[in-house]
Phi, psi and omega in degrees: 000153183264175185297321186296321180291326179285327182299310187289315188294318176305309181298322181295322193267352178300121188056017173073017176249155181289173184295327186257018184247151181223114176069015174091000181223128187280165181296326177283331179291323180295310176298327182288317175307308177290323173299326178295319182296312189292314178300311187299320180291327180286327174292317173303311178296321174298331177291316181297319177298309177312304183300318180298315173304312184292312182302319177290321170296320178292324181298308185300317175297328173293322184288320184288331182282321178290331176283326176292315177291336178291324188290342187280148170285169191293327182290317174303317179298313174305314178302320179280004177074035182240149171247149187299332169298340183264006184298314185290332173280332177290324176293328182285325171303303189299329177266011178076014180276337179231167180286146185286116189231015192295324185296307182302313185296331177288313177301319178291325187287338171289326182268357176289130183298332184274347179288129181245131179266000000 
């Protein structure tokens, strides 16, 4: 055997690893592993941004509903079956932020001394 054969065989047998392996993970395997971590981190950040954007849109829609109801006069609100004190809860119910309580609120509202028919 020539010395290059011994040298190649010796490199292949050192620590039971192949000539191109370091600690059982090849250089391309390490890059792939870190690439997967980076991709997962980017996907997680994207999901966080999407949730934040959806939450902001929901908040703006709830706020717009609240503002529109606040601009109505008391008579128009009464025609809609609402009292001015219910505007914030109605806006929250509309957006799904609060439990739907309109039936109970309507019954209580009629007993309210400030309620006008």
